[in-house]
N, C-alpha and C positions, 0 to 999 in steps of 0.2 A: 432280540436286532432291529428288528422294522420298530421298533418302542424308540431303542436308544440312537435312530436314526435319523426320527422325525425329531425328536429334545435339540440331536447339535444341530436342526435346520433348525430349529426356534432359538434358541440360544445363537447358531450363525446368525441369523437374521437380523437380533436384538443390538448385536456387535455391531451390524454392518451398518445399523441407524444408528445407531451412537456415534460410530466414528462418523458417519453422516452430517450429523448433528456438532461436534467439532468442528468443523470443515467449515460448515456454515458460521460459526460463532466468529473462525477466524479469516474466513472471507470479507464479514460484516466490518469486524475492527478495522481489518487493509485497507478494503474500500470505502470507508461512509464515513468513519471516524481518524485516517490514516490519510487516506489519499485523496477524496474530493475535498476534503478543505483546505489538503496545498495546493489544488489544482484551483480550486477560489482566490485563497490568497495569492499564487504564479498570477491570475487573470486581472485582478484590481493590483499588483503590482506597477502596471503594466502607466497608473497614472497617479504614483505617489508621488510628495514631492522629492527634490533632489537635496543634498548636502556633499561636502566636501568630506572627505575619511582618507583614512592612510593606510598601509597594511603594515602588524605588527608580526605576522609568521605567513609564510607560505616553504610548505613541503607534502611529499610528498609521501602515501602512510600504507604502509603492507602490513596485509592483513593475513592470516592461516590459520586454515580446517585446523584442528588438533586430526580431524582425521582423513586429510587431508592431503596431499603434495603441491598441488595447486596452491597459489598466493592469490589476493585479487586486490587495487588498488584504489586510492581515495586518495582527493586533494583538501589538505588543509589546508586552510584558507583561513587567519583572522585576524581583521580592522579592526578600529576604531573611527566614531566620528560625534561630535556633537551634536543634539541641540538644543537650544535654548536654554542655553550654560550645561545642559547636560551629558557626561562623557557616557558611553557607549561602547559597548564591544559587539559585535557578529562573529559569525562564521558561515554563514548562507553567497555562495558564490550566483548558486542561483537555485532557488523551490528542485528538486529533486537531484541536489548536487551531491548529494551522501552517499548518496547508490556507490557504491563499491564494483568493482569491472577487474576480468582479466587483464583488458587494453590495459597499459599502464602509460602509455603515448596521452592518454585520453587527462589523466593526474599531470601528465611533466608539463603537457600543453597546461592546461591552468593555473601551473605555480611559476610557467611562465610565463604567460600571463601575465602573473600579478607578484612581482617580484615582492620583499622586504622594500620595507622603506616607501613603497611609492605611491603617489597620489590618485586616489581614486574615484567616482561619485557613486557613491551611497542612497541607491532608491529605502525611502524610510514609509513604515505603515504611520502615518496623523493621528491613530489616533491610540496607536502602541508603538513609539517611536523603537522602543525595543528588539521590533520587526524588520527586516534589515535588508537589503540584496545587491550583487555588485551588476548582476544581470536580470532584469526583470523580464515574467513576460513566461509564459506555458512553454516547455521546449521534452523533446523526445521521456529524458528522463524522471521526468514532472509526473508522466504519466503510468509509470511501475506502479508503485500500490497499488494505486485506484485499478490496477489491468491486473494485478496479479490476486487481490482481494478477487475477482468476479472468477476468477479460475478457480482458486476455493470452494465460493459462490458454490462455482458453477457441478465440481465435482460429488459435491456437499447437498446438492438438490441431487443429483445422480443417485449417490447410497443410502439417502434418508429416502428420499420421493419413489424410487423406484420398489420397493418393499414393501415401502405402506400404501401405495396404492395397488401393489397386487395382493397384498395383505387384502382391505378393503374388497376388492372387487370381488376376493371368494367368497369375504362372505355374503357381502350382496348378491353370488351369483345361490351361496347355500340358502336363499332368503325366497328362491321360488322367484315365477317372472310373475308380474306386478300387473292382475286387474286390473280391466275398463272397466264402467260402466256402459251400458251400450242404453243408448239414449234414442233412440231409433222406436227403440219396441211403444 
């Protein structure tokens, strides 16, 4: 029975370490593949050139989870603009505006601010003119993916790190004390 318990603990430890690595991978992707580039793009957008565009679509979108009775809301604003004779369409109001929240008023205020057929200033990336934004800079929601990714990284570090550290510590303690040479003799 004691051997069975030890086996279950080893399996449980391996499972926790595996989950920890999953959290680490998800956290890395969210923080460094999605969040950090978004922050860098938001910072850079403050120095992008400006052109005039027009709002094509502006609506509040409702998102309902299949396992929840609550809804989240986001503003869906589509605008078009022209750079050097080429037509472009974009949907980014500000970097991080694609985040859905339970606060419907945030989406409603954005839609009110950008009604259909309104002329708008469009800030576009001069190297990639298909990347554009109506409100340049970093906002609270711009930090979402980066901070949420770090939350996952932290949980992953704890889940994988603690069992691994304790295993190495036990291994080190089983090998006995380290003998040091006495050079004073």
